N, C-alpha and C positions, 0 to 999 in steps of 0.2 A: 659667556655662558650660553649655549645654544636654548633660543626661544621655543616652549612648548607649544605644540599645536593646539588649537581651541578645544578640541574633543578632550585632550589629555587634560587641559588645564581643568574644565568642567569636572571631570571624573575626580581630580585631586581636591578641588576645592569642595565638593559634596561629600568626600570621605572625610575631610577635615571638620567639616561643619557638623556632621552627625556625632563624630567621635568626641568633639570639643565645641559644644554649642555655644559657649561663652565667647569664643575667640572670633573676632570679627574677620572677615575675609580681606585678602589682599586687596589693595585698592589699585594695584597695577595690573589690571587683566584686560583682555580683550572685552570690548564694551558688550558684545552680544553674549559672552559668557556671564558677565555681571547681569543682565537682564535674565538669563535663565537661572541664576542663583535666587532669584526672586521667589521662584517655585519651591526652593528647598525646605524654607520655613516651616511650612506647614507639615512636612514630612517629620519634623522632630517631635511632633504633637501625636503621632500615631500611637495607638496603644501599646503597651508592653507585651511581649510575647506570651508571657503568662496569662494576661488578661484575654488574649485571643483563645488560648486552649479553653479557659473557664467558660468563655462565650459561647464557644462551639459545641462543649459538653452540654450546657444548659438548653442550647437550641435543640441539639439532638434529641434529648429527654423530653422536652415538649413537645416536638413533634411526634415522638413515639406514643405519648400520652394521648395527643389529640387524634392521631390515627385510630389507637385502640377504642377510644370514646366514640369516634364516627362510626367505626365499624359497627360496635355495639348499639349504637343509636340508629342507624340507616339500615341495617342488614335487612333484606327483605326476602321473602321466598322466591325461588325462581320462576314458579306459576304465579305471575301477577294478575291474570285474568279469572274470571270465573269461567267455570266449565260451559263451553257451547257458547262462548261469547268472543267470536274473533274479531268482530268490525268495530268502527266507530259508529254508534248507534245514533240515528237521529231521535230524537227526543220530543216527541209531538204532545204538546200541551194544548187540548181542543176542548171546545164546547160540546159535551154529549160523547164522552168516551166511549160508552158501549157501542154506539152506532159506528164509530171509527174501527172499533175492532171487529165489528161485523163487515165493514168494508175491507179491511185489510185480510179477513179470512176468506172472503167471496172472491175478492180480485185477484190475489195474489197467492191463492192456496196457502194461507197463513195458517199456523197452528198457535192458538193461544195457550201460553204457559205458565203465565203467573198472572194473578189479579189480586190487588190488595184494596179493597172497599174502604172509604170512612164511614163515620158513624151516620152520615146524611145520606148515604146512599151513592154518593159520587166516587169516582176511581181515585185514589191516591196514586197507584202505580200499577200499569200492566206490562206485560211483554208479550209479543209475538213474534214467532221464528218464520223467517221467510227464507226458504232455501237455506244456504249455510250460514245465516245471519240473523240479527235480532234488530226489531224495532221497539223502542219504548214509548210509552204514552201515559197519559194521565189526564183528569179534568183540569182544565185552565183555572186558575185564581187571580187574586188581585196582585200577589207578588210574582207569579208567572202567567202573564196573560197569554192568550192564543197568539201563535205566530204563524204566518204562511211561509212554508218551507219547500224547498226542492229536493228531491231524492232520485238517485240513480240506481235502477234496478238492472243486474244482468241476468238473464234468464236463458233457458234452453231453447226455447220457442218463444220470439218476441211477438209475434203475430198472434199466437194462441192467448198469450198473457193479456194483450192489448184487448183482445175481443172479449175476455173475461172481466177485465176492469171495467169496460164499458157496460157490461151486462150487471155489473154490481153498483153502479151509478155514476160513473167517471164521465167526464166531458171530453170528447175527442178534441184534439189539436191538430196532430196528422198523424197517420197510421205509419207503422214501421217502413222505412225506406233503406235501400243500400246507397242513397246519394247523401248520405250525412258525411260530412267531413271527416269524422272520425274513422271512418271505414267500416264502422259496425252497422249491422241492420238496427235501425234506431227509429222509435216513436215517441210520441208525446201525449200525454193525458193529464187533465186535472180531476183530483177527487171532489166530493161533494162540499169539502170543508176549504176548498181553494188552493190546495197544495198541488204542486207540480210533481209529475213522475216521468221521468224519462226512463223508457223499457226498451231493452237493448239485447241483443245476443252478439256475443263477440265474434268479430271477423279478425280483429288485428291479434298480432301475437304477443302482446306487452302485457305480462301478467304481474300481479302484486306479488310480496314476499311470500304468502300463504295461497297462492293461486288467484282464481277470480272469486272474490267476495261477492255474494249476491247483492248486498245493500252498501252504498256509498253515498254519503252526504254531498250534496252538492250546493257550493256557496257561490252566489252571485253577488260580487261586490264592487264598491266603488274604490278606485285606486287599488285594484287587487294586486299589482306589483308591491305595494308595501305590505301586504299580509304575508308574502312568502318569507323575507326575512324575520318577521315576527314568530311566525310558526316554527322556523328552524332554530331560531334562538330560544324559544319557550319551551318546545317540546323535543330539541335535539331531531328535528324531522329531516327528511330528504325529499327533495323535489325532483320528479321525473317528468318526461314527457312535457318540458314547457315550451309552448308555441306563444310567440308575440308577433303582434302586427308591426307595420315598418315604423309606426309612432310609439312603439313600446309598450302598448296595451297587452295585456295577458288573455289570450284568445281561450286557452286551456292549459291547465296544470294539474297533474296528479300529484300529491304529497303523501309521502308514506311516513306515520306515526308508530313506532314502537310495534311495527308489522302490520297495521292497518292503514286504510287510505281515506283521503277525502279528495274530492275534485273542486277547483275553483275556475272563475274566469271573471273577467270584466264585464260589469252591467251595462247594457246598451241597448238602445231602441226600445221596444215594448218590454224588455226583459231589465226590471228595476231591481235595485239593490234589496236583498233580503236579509234578515237577521235570524240566526237558526238557535235550537237547542241542541247540543251535543253531548253525548255521555262517552267518556273514553278511559280505558285502563291504560294505566301507566306504570313502569317498573317502580316508581317512588313519587307518590303524589307531594309529599312536601318539598323534594327537589324541584319538581316541576312548577309547583305553586310560586316557589321564590323566583325561578328563572322567568317565569310569565309576568309577574309583578315587575322585576327588574328590566324586562323587554317592553314595557308598557301597557299591561295589562291591569284592569281594575280588580282588585280583591272583593268578592262579594261574600265569601264564607272560607275563612282561614282552615286548614287541615283538622281534621278531628275523626274520632274513630266511631263509625256508624254502627248503629245496633245489629244492622244485618251483614256485619264481618268486613266491610270494607274501610280503608283509610281514604277518607273523601275530602273534596275541598270544592268551592265554585269560584270561577273567574268570569270575566267579560273582556273578550279582546277589543282592540282598538277600533273595530268595524262593528262592535255591538253584538258579537254573537256570545252566548252563553255556554260555558263548558263546564260540564259536571266531570271533575277529576276523581279517578279511584284507584285503588291498588287493593288487590284481593289478599286479605289476611289469612284466611281460613275457612273451614267449613261455616256456612252461615246459620245462626241460631234462628228458631222459629219466631222472628220478628218482623213487624210490617217495616216497609220501607218508608221513608220520609225524603221528601225534596222541599 
């Protein structure tokens, strides 16, 4: 009798074993075939075809129910920002907020558009429009003390704005120059509260998704390269214009989050790390809050529906910056803001 080749022996043995599981395989087989047959045993325990059908049907039903529930729970209006709020707003908490408002109005042709006082006369919340953007502020308190922050302003005439900032009480660092590494006409000044303002006129051709926003928060960080993957994971952000030194330090990066931008770099020399307060509108506060926590942020205040019409939450990122998250839910009632 002609001896079957090993492949044919294996095929016949598997068919026999699956059809008659109680029958022992023939002992006179190729040793390699015998080894392979040890893998066949678990195959006999596979679910019955009817079970597979029931399982598939049940899973499909559960997925459909979860998708419907998720859609009902997370559906958000397409317009997730408040009107005239295109940027990520630096949120200044200072001692003597009225004086800071006066500075913003005088230095940068700001227009005060919201002021919410507390019973003691201090300012709970205020907004000043500068160009096409917004700066928010309030009086510092024990929970949110004053922080020294850095903000980048893109203006039509950096020289004129620099001059008005000095006239309003800012201290000069250097006048706008064309020699800045960015290629922009760029100067620097410090306000009476110690905050740094980069005042620039665009000469480069790289614009953000909504054009050139007037106000951009600027974060000087320790280990800035670690901040980029955090922001990308937490906010679904996109990093553009990333420039690094030969040793891997971030010299400058622009990060776009939901159509608005911030800038970061590695703190070095006289420029020390700072921690900022930032107010950002996102498509879904609950989702971003969960992503941020999963990416290493600390949850300061879980998502809640605020009386002023936003779905809000607060986190602190691994570098110590505080982010006030918000999703616009609809027209604002006449209720004071709270932070």
